[in-house]
Each structure stands twice: as structure tokens, then as C-alpha cells.
C-alpha positions in Angstrom: -42.7 25.0 69.5 -45.9 25.4 67.7 -44.1 27.2 64.8 -40.9 25.2 64.9 -42.4 21.8 63.9 -43.5 22.9 60.4 -40.1 24.4 59.9 -38.4 21.2 60.8 -40.7 19.2 58.5 -40.0 21.5 55.6 -36.3 21.3 56.3 -36.4 17.5 56.4 -38.3 17.4 53.1 -35.7 19.6 51.5 -32.9 17.4 52.7 -34.7 14.3 51.4 -35.1 15.9 48.0 -31.5 16.9 47.9 -30.4 13.4 48.8 -32.6 12.0 46.1 -31.3 14.4 43.5 -27.7 13.7 44.5 -28.3 10.0 44.3 -29.8 10.4 40.8 -26.8 12.5 39.7 -24.4 9.8 41.0 -26.3 7.1 39.0 -26.2 9.2 35.9 -22.5 9.9 36.3 -21.9 6.2 36.8 -23.8 5.3 33.6 -22.0 8.0 31.7 -18.6 6.8 32.9 -19.4 3.2 32.0 -20.5 4.2 28.5 -17.4 6.4 28.1 -15.2 3.5 29.1 -16.8 1.2 26.6 -16.4 3.7 23.8 -12.8 4.3 24.7 -12.1 0.6 24.9 -13.7 0.1 21.5 -11.8 2.9 20.0 -8.5 1.7 21.4 -9.1 -1.8 20.2 -9.9 -0.6 16.7 -6.8 1.6 16.6 -4.5 -1.1 17.9 -5.7 -3.9 15.7 -7.6 -2.7 12.6 -6.8 -5.8 10.6 -8.6 -8.0 13.2 -11.8 -6.0 12.6 -11.5 -6.3 8.8 -11.0 -10.0 9.1 -14.3 -10.5 10.8 -16.3 -8.9 8.0 -14.9 -10.1 4.7 -17.8 -9.0 2.4 -17.4 -10.4 -1.0 -16.9 -8.6 -4.3 -20.7 -8.6 -4.8 -21.7 -8.1 -1.2 -21.6 -11.8 -0.1 -19.2 -13.6 2.1 -15.8 -14.4 0.7 -14.8 -18.1 1.0 -11.3 -18.9 2.2 -10.5 -20.2 -1.3 -10.4 -16.7 -2.6 -7.1 -16.0 -0.9 -3.7 -17.3 -2.0 -2.7 -20.6 -0.3 0.5 -19.0 0.9 1.6 -15.6 2.2 -1.0 -12.9 2.7 -3.3 -10.7 0.6 -5.8 -7.9 0.7 -7.8 -5.8 -1.7 -10.3 -3.0 -1.9 -12.8 -2.4 -4.8 -14.9 0.3 -6.4 -17.5 1.7 -4.1 -16.1 0.2 -0.9 -13.8 2.2 1.4 -12.9 -0.8 3.6 -10.0 -3.0 2.8 -10.7 -6.7 2.7 -7.9 -8.6 4.4 -7.2 -12.3 4.1 -5.8 -14.5 6.8 -2.2 -14.5 8.1 -1.8 -10.7 8.2 1.4 -9.9 9.9 4.3 -7.5 9.4 6.7 -9.0 6.8 9.3 -7.8 4.4 7.8 -6.2 1.2 10.8 -5.8 -1.0 10.3 -3.3 -3.8 6.6 -2.8 -3.1 8.1 -0.2 -0.7 8.8 2.0 -3.7 5.1 2.8 -4.0 5.5 4.9 -0.8 8.7 6.5 -2.2 7.0 7.5 -5.4 4.0 8.8 -3.6 6.0 11.1 -1.3 8.0 12.5 -4.2 4.9 13.2 -6.2 3.1 14.6 -3.2 6.0 17.1 -2.6 6.7 17.7 -6.3 3.4 17.2 -8.1 3.4 16.5 -11.9 0.5 17.5 -14.1 -0.4 15.8 -17.3 2.4 16.3 -19.9 4.8 17.6 -17.3 8.3 16.1 -16.8 9.1 18.1 -13.7 12.4 19.5 -12.5 15.8 18.1 -13.4 17.8 15.9 -11.1 21.6 15.9 -11.7 23.3 12.7 -10.7 26.7 13.0 -9.0 29.9 10.9 -8.5 28.4 9.9 -5.2 25.4 8.5 -6.9 27.6 6.5 -9.3 29.6 5.1 -6.4 26.4 4.2 -4.6 25.2 2.5 -7.8 28.4 0.5 -8.1 28.1 -0.6 -4.5 24.5 -1.7 -5.0 25.4 -3.6 -8.2 28.1 -5.4 -6.3 25.4 -6.6 -3.8 23.3 -7.8 -6.8 20.7 -5.2 -6.2 18.3 -4.0 -8.9 19.8 -0.9 -10.4 19.9 1.1 -13.7 23.2 2.4 -15.2 23.9 6.0 -14.6 26.7 8.5 -15.2 28.0 11.5 -13.2 26.4 14.6 -14.6 23.5 12.8 -16.1 20.3 14.7 -15.8 17.0 12.9 -15.2 13.7 14.7 -15.1 11.5 13.9 -12.2 9.3 11.8 -14.5 12.3 9.8 -15.8 13.6 9.2 -12.3 10.1 7.9 -11.3 10.1 5.7 -14.4 13.5 4.2 -13.4 12.1 3.7 -9.9 8.8 2.0 -10.8 9.5 0.1 -14.1 12.8 -1.7 -13.8 12.7 -1.1 -10.0 16.0 0.7 -9.6 17.2 0.8 -6.0 19.9 3.4 -6.8 17.3 5.8 -8.1 15.2 5.2 -5.0 18.1 6.5 -2.9 18.8 9.4 -5.3 15.2 10.5 -5.2 15.1 10.3 -1.4 18.2 12.6 -1.2 16.7 15.0 -3.7 13.4 15.2 -2.0 14.4 15.3 1.6 18.1 16.2 1.7 19.1 12.8 3.0 17.8 9.2 2.9 17.3 9.2 6.7 15.1 12.2 6.6 13.1 10.7 3.8 12.6 7.5 5.7 11.2 9.6 8.6 8.7 11.0 6.2 7.8 7.6 4.9 6.9 6.4 8.4 5.1 9.6 9.3 2.9 9.2 6.2 2.3 5.6 7.0 1.0 6.5 10.5 -1.2 9.3 9.0 -2.8 6.7 6.7 -3.4 4.3 9.6 -0.8 1.8 8.5 -0.1 0.6 12.0 1.7 -2.6 11.1 4.2 -0.8 8.8 7.8 0.3 9.3 10.0 1.6 6.6 13.8 1.6 7.0 14.9 2.4 3.5 13.3 3.9 0.3 13.8 0.8 -1.9 12.6 -2.1 0.2 16.0 -3.8 -0.1 16.4 -3.8 3.7 14.5 -6.7 5.2 13.6 -4.5 8.2 11.2 -2.6 5.9 8.0 -4.5 6.8 4.3 -4.2 6.3 1.1 -6.2 5.8 -0.9 -6.7 2.6 -3.8 -4.7 4.2 -1.6 -1.8 5.1 0.0 -1.7 1.6 -3.4 -1.6 -0.1 -4.0 1.8 1.7 -0.9 3.4 0.2 -1.3 1.8 -3.3 -4.9 3.1 -3.5 -3.7 6.5 -2.4 -0.9 6.6 -4.9 -3.1 5.5 -7.8 -5.2 8.7 -7.2 -2.2 10.6 -8.5 -2.5 10.7 -12.3 1.2 10.9 -12.8 1.8 7.8 -10.7 -1.0 5.9 -12.4 0.3 6.8 -15.9 3.9 5.7 -15.1 3.0 2.3 -13.6 0.8 1.7 -16.7 3.7 2.2 -19.0 5.4 -0.9 -20.5 8.7 0.8 -21.1 10.6 4.1 -21.0 13.9 5.5 -22.3 16.5 7.0 -20.0 19.5 9.0 -21.0 22.2 6.5 -20.0 20.4 3.3 -19.3 18.5 3.4 -22.5 15.2 1.5 -22.8 14.0 0.0 -19.5 11.0 -2.3 -19.2 8.3 -2.7 -16.7 8.7 -5.8 -14.5 4.9 -6.1 -14.3 4.3 -8.6 -17.2 0.5 -8.7 -16.4 0.2 -5.1 -17.7 -2.4 -5.0 -20.4 -3.7 -8.4 -19.7 -6.8 -9.4 -17.7 -7.5 -5.8 -17.1 -4.3 -5.1 -15.1 -3.2 -1.4 -15.2 -0.4 -1.5 -12.6 1.2 -1.3 -10.1 4.5 -2.7 -8.6 6.4 -6.0 -8.3 8.8 -7.0 -5.6 10.9 -10.0 -4.6 13.8 -11.3 -2.6 14.6 -14.2 -0.3 13.0 -12.7 2.8 9.9 -11.3 1.1 9.2 -14.0 -1.5 7.1 -12.8 -4.4 5.1 -9.6 -3.9 2.8 -7.7 -6.1 0.8 -4.5 -5.6 -1.8 -4.3 -8.4 -4.8 -2.7 -9.9 -7.1 -4.4 -12.3 -10.4 -3.3 -14.0 -13.0 -5.8 -14.7 -16.7 -6.0 -15.7 -18.4 -7.8 -12.8 -22.1 -8.4 -12.9 -22.4 -5.8 -15.6 -20.5 -3.1 -13.7 -17.1 -1.7 -14.3 -15.2 -2.7 -11.2 -11.8 -1.6 -10.1 -9.9 -3.9 -7.7 -6.8 -2.7 -6.0 -4.8 -5.3 -4.1 -1.6 -6.6 -2.7 -0.1 -10.1 -2.4 2.9 -10.8 -0.2 5.2 -13.7 0.6 4.5 -15.9 -2.5 6.9 -18.9 -2.7 8.6 -20.2 -5.8 11.9 -20.5 -7.7 10.7 -17.4 -9.7 9.2 -15.2 -6.9 8.2 -12.4 -9.3 6.2 -14.8 -11.4 4.7 -16.3 -8.3 3.5 -13.0 -7.0 2.0 -12.1 -10.4 0.3 -15.5 -10.7 -1.2 -15.3 -7.2 -2.7 -11.9 -7.8 -4.1 -12.9 -11.2 -5.7 -16.0 -9.7 -7.1 -14.2 -6.7 -8.8 -11.6 -8.9 -10.3 -14.3 -11.1 -11.7 -16.0 -7.9 -13.1 -12.6 -6.6 -14.7 -11.9 -10.0 -16.0 -15.5 -10.3 -18.6 -14.9 -7.6 -20.7 -13.1 -10.1 -23.5 -15.2 -11.7 -23.1 -13.3 -14.9 -20.2 -13.3 -17.4 -17.0 -11.7 -16.2 -14.6 -10.1 -18.6 -11.5 -7.9 -18.3 -11.8 -4.3 -19.2 -10.0 -3.6 -22.5 -7.2 -1.1 -22.4 -6.0 -0.3 -25.8 -3.1 1.7 -24.5 -1.4 -1.5 -23.3 -1.5 -3.4 -26.6 2.1 -2.5 -27.3 3.3 -4.9 -24.5 4.0 -8.4 -25.9 1.8 -11.0 -24.2 3.3 -12.8 -21.2 6.8 -11.7 -21.8 9.4 -12.2 -19.1 11.0 -9.2 -17.5 14.1 -8.1 -19.4 17.4 -7.8 -17.6 18.7 -4.3 -16.9 22.1 -5.6 -15.7 21.0 -5.6 -12.1 21.6 -9.2 -11.7 18.2 -9.7 -10.0 17.0 -13.2 -9.4 16.3 -15.6 -6.6 18.7 -14.9 -3.8 19.0 -11.3 -4.8 16.7 -8.3 -4.2 14.6 -8.3 -7.4 12.3 -5.8 -8.8 
């Protein structure tokens, strides 16, 4: 017994130490699990509702808070500016029809899969009897189209000009078939790209935006507009006042702000469901700095929805720039001086107007 007691004491001490270590490990594990849960919840919340996070911040054009008066009184709007990666989203962000603003994604995918360098016109697309029949059907529905002929050959650049300037729905479908083999497969690619860009409130159902089920938010659309404008071919096309096509002849850009107040693009859209929509880029001097503002306005009301979308964007940019205590002026762009000031969009025979899917 004399030698057993120390052995028991030692054993008891070892057990106590083990219990303490085990208890400490349990506490550490519990803390780690709690932290992990909080991080996961935070990540899930951000992924599911990125716009709510953006709403809470609203830094202004010069780093201050943006007052509610910056945003259009109706619809929704968002923008991003030079030096800031985060999109600033106004109130009322919700998935809504976007009309022909959807063509930004269409052009982006075509140029991503078939890049055009400066001066390149790209491969030739031959239009068929099926394309003519599709055009006639769309014209009968008062869609925005350009005239084509069976056997007509358009270069990729010309097709993109028809898509983005007069906003031709028939060319949107032709480009989709040329790029992906079918419109359905192209639409799958549109949605996959939207997901990859974090456009969680966006769903494309057609390449032209004619279908009211093609919906998005202003904040989501800023993401694809900003990405598309990084492609020199896209940026040069949307900055073009007019272009000449083999059969349709001269077509004009529906963006009548082009060349004014620093606007260098991008795409108009309108119909009954979407109202007036405008994805834009403008370059201004703000507080002595050359500042690029890329934005989107959706759902602007009015008897002339295209004009309403353009006016809402122009006024919003003026309000953003107006926060500077110094003089604000538009960046001159001599390339755009050929566009007559404030001209109305010219008809291409598509019959666009209120009640019909406009450009």
C-alpha cells in the first residue's frame, strides 16, 4: 500500500489534466463553430441580396453621402464611377422588364466569343429566307427591326451596329443563332454569364429584350454594361451616331444624348412593360478630375419613354456631379460632333413607339 498511494495520486492528476485539456478543446471548438456559422451566414446574406448591402452604403460621387434627390423620382437607377468597384444602387431595386437594354448582354457574348480588334470587321454572316420570314413576323408585331434580304451578307461589326444603333430585334435573333446555333442555347449562355457576374436578380428569356419575362435590376445591368464597355469594339460601336448597312442603308443611333454632356454610349430601351430605359456612360470633369460614370435607369414613365429614359439619366448625372464644390463640365469628345444636337431618333420602318417594343 505504501507504494500504491503515489501511483494513484499521479494517475488522478493525469486524469484531471486530461479532463481540463478536453474541456478546453470543447470550448475552442464551440467558439470556432460559432465564428464559422457567423461567417457563413454573412456570406449567404451577401450572396442572396447584394443590392441590400449596396443600398446601405451609398457613398457619393466625391466620397460623401448621396441624398435621395440624386435618384430619379420613378423607376430605379444605379451607377458606378471611376476608381470605385462597387455599384451604387438607388431605392426600389427589383427585377423588372428591361426592353432593349438586354442587347448589351447579347453584344457582349458575341464579342466575347468572336473578338474584334481595332479596324476589324470580323467574319461574314449570311442572312437566309428564315431570317427574312422572322423579320416579317416581327415587323407585323411592331417590333424594332431593320430591313434585310435573303443572301445579304453582314460582317460581324455591321450586325452589331444593327443590333446596338437602331436596336434591331431581328438581328438580335440572327446573331444568337450564328453565335450559339440556336436562340435557346444562346439564352442559356446569357443566363450563365449573368450568374458568373453576380447578377442574381436577372433572368434572360430572349436576346432582344422584347419578351417581358426578360427582367433585371438597374444594379445588375450596371455590371454587364461596365464589362461590355471594356471591349473596345463594343465601346466604339455604341459611340457611333450612324452606320450604313447593305440593304437597310443608313441607320441611326437611338441614343440622342450621344456627344452631349459627355455621353459616349450606351443603349436605349422602351416598351409598355419596361417604360423608358437607358444604359449609359458619360465622362465629366468633377472636382478637377476626369470622371467616368456608368449607369442604368429603368422604368421611366412618359408618353415618349425613350426620351424619358434619356432625360432621367442626364438629370441624374447632373445631380451626381453637382456635389462638387468646384465647376463641373462635360468632357469634350470631338468624335461626336457629327451628331446634330438633340435630334429625335429617325424611324427605320420598325414602327416603334409607345405601345410597341421600341429601341
